[in-house]
N, C-alpha and C positions, 0 to 999 in steps of 0.2 A: 425573583432572578438572584442568583447566588454568585458573588464577585470572588473567586478564589485565584491568586497568583502562585507561580511556581516557587518552591523554596530552595531549589538545588544551589543556586549561586549564593544565597545567604549561608546556607550551611558550610559551603566552600570558604565563604568569608570568615565564618567563625573559626574554622580549622587553621586557616592561614594566619590569622591574626590572634591565636590563642595566647602567645606571650604578652601582646599589648592588652589583651582584653584582661588576662589574669592581674596586669598592674591596675587596670581599673578596678577590678574586684577588690583588690588589697586597698586601694586607696577608697574606695566607696565603703568600706566597712569601717573606716575611721570616723571620728568625729570633728570633721574639720567645719568651717564656718559657712558651708554650702546651703544651709538652710535659713539665711539671715531673712528671707522673705517670710517665713513662718512666725507665727505667733510666739511669743516668749514661753508660752506653756506647751507648745508643741514638742513632740519626742525629739532627741537629738538627730540632725540629719547627717546623711551619709552620701556624698557625691563622689563620682569618679573624676580625677584629676588627669590633667594631661600626662602623657607618657613622653619620655625624652627618646624613645625608639619610634621614629616616625615610618620606618619602611613598612611595618607590618599594617599601620593604619592606613597607609596611603594605598596599598593593595586593597584592603577593606572598603575603601571609599569608593573604589572604581566598580564594585560589584553592584549588581542590580538590586533594587529594593524589592522585597518580597513579603509575603504574607504567612499565614499559620504553617507549621509543618504538616507533611503528608500522613504522619503517622499518628496523628490527634483524632481521637475517637470523636466525630461529631454529634454522637447521640449521648455522650457522657454530659452531666450537667452537674457540676459543684456548687454553681451559684447563679442566680439569675438577679438582675437589678435594674431598676427602672432610670430612665433618663429623661431629658426634655423633648417634647414634642412627639410622642409616641415611640420613642427609641428605647430598645432594651438592650442589655449586655448580658450574654452566656457565657461563663467560664466553663471551659471543657477541660483544662488541664492546668495544673501548677506543679511543674516538676523541676527537682533539684538535679543538675547535671554534675557529673565527675569533675568538669574544668572549673566549679566554683561559680556557677551561674543558678538562677532560678528562672525558668522560662514560664510565663503566662500566655495561655493560648484561649482564644474564645470567638465569639461571633457576634458582631453588633447588628440587631435586626431593626428595620424601620417597618413598624406596624401601623403608621399613619397612613393618609391618603394623599400625601404629598412628598415632594423630593426633599431629602435631608442633605444638609452641606457637610462634607467631611474635613472642615477646617477649625472644628472647635475643641479638638482634643489634643493639641500641639502644646498646649500650657500656656503660661504667661511670660516665661522667660525669653526675652527678645532675641538673645543669641541662639538659643535652641529652635525657637520658632522660624528664624531666618535660614538655618541649616536644614531644619525638617519640617518644611510646609505640609500641610495635609497629613499628618502623622498622628500616631498615639504617644508621643513622646512626653506627654504631660503626664502619664501614669506614674503612680508611686506606691511603694510598699512600706508598711509599718510594722517593725517588730515590736510589739507591745512589751514583751518581756525585757529584750534587750534595750529598749527605748530608743530605738534609731529608725530614721526614715532612709528608704532607699529609692535612688532615682535611676531612670534607665540608663544602661552602659552606652558609652559614645565611643566612636573611635577617635583618633587624633585629629580629626578634621572636623569634629563635632557632631558627626552623623551618628544618629541612634542605632541600637540594635533593636529595631521595632519596625512595624508595618509603617510605610511612608506611601505618598502617592493617592492618597484616598481623595476622591473629588467629590462624589456624591453618591448617596444611596437612594435608589427610586423607591416609590411607594411599594410596600410588601416585599422589598428586597432585602439582601443581606451582604455582609462582607467579613471576611475572617481575618483575625489580627493576632499578632504575637508582640511580646515584650519581653526583653531579657534584663534582669536586675542581677547585682551582686547577691551572692547567697548569704542570707543570715546564718549564724552558726547552727549546727547540726542539732543543738538543744532546743531551737526555735522550730517548732513544726506547725505554728499557725500564723498568718499575718493578715492585716488588713490592707486591701488593694482599693486603690481609688483612681478613676479615670474621669477628667473633668467633664461635668454636666450629669455624671451618673451617681449614684448613691454608692456609699462604701460597703464592701463585701468583705467578710471573714473567710479566709481560705485556709484549707490544709495543705501543707506541702507534701508532695510524694517524692519518693527516690531518695 
């Protein structure tokens, strides 16, 4: 069984909140103290900060949560990494968008014989988990060349630009997911991608 939700409302949300999201992207590329939870030896962290323009974020927050875009080729496989309890993550696309984003799209597959919870990928930051339960908000990108860590973009209400509302994946089932991050500099064409409970994957950025 494949779970795939419509993305039209999220595409609209991204268009409506472009100015706010760009502010996130600019802030996300800085070297603030957003990565305090990381070890001292970790790359410098880059996290989006709150925008002073709340109107666009409020509009985005009212949009329906969605999954991966309809234009992603499900047969493409940039990487496949194993997770816990028979789960695998297949990355189908890592695309740099003109608006200053990098969108990672993929599929989480449950190859075990039991139901798997969708609550394990939201990360450990309590504020993010509270705003984005059952999501993939815990994902990160690391630009090894620029030595920066990028977190998923959020609107002014703390909602992630990523797939949310993941409840459970049945045995043999799958779910399409997407995550949007601030884009690293164009000189960085490869990043390390990590989603909690899965191994790290090195990915090439297209676009």
